[in-house]
Steps between C-alpha positions, in 0.01 A plus 500: 500500500851581409596613142695171460197292588283699259754474225518121553119467493481703177770273347311186596174649371658587164654153469165329570325728248762406232461128570119530475518686167743246356273214614199665342671549165627143503151357575342716228766383248445134598121537476527660150733220384265227622197666339673507161621128497360306203366815337561618154692835506698707255859601486511874527858630471477771241857634458667166405423131471365306806769272624430146640773374734576145624500630858321788680812726469587766245848353460390143433513344155258647245269229359301711258392855405137567427317798360270732690144370506601129491243299691642273770367289785639563853596158657704613809622800687775591735662810659876525487679806653174688520420438125192285408551262212250281309579177332300521175424266207466643152440299179875510415675512834464490882704685759516767778398855428491802738142564617519873411497390133178301527154648446155351525395733216621461142712796382 
C-alpha cells in the first residue's frame, strides 16, 4: 500500500474511534440520567450556592439559590452542549441544575 492510502486508513480509523468513544460517553450519561429520575438526591455545590435555572442553560434566568445538602427530587433530565442537567423539585422551588452538582449521598 502507498503511504497516502495508509495515511487515509489511519485517519478513518481515528475518526471511527472518536465517534465510538463519544457515543459510549453519551449512552452512559443518558443511562445515569434515567436511573436517577424520581429519586431523592442532594445538591452538592460546595464553593457557592446551588443555582436553579428556568432552562437547562447557565445563562438562563435564575429561579432560586439553594444551600449545599438541600434534598431535591429529580423529575427530568437533558443534555445540552455536552452538559447534563436535571430538573429538580425542592420544597421551596423547582428548576434546572447542572448534574455535576447533584449527589446521591448527603454531604
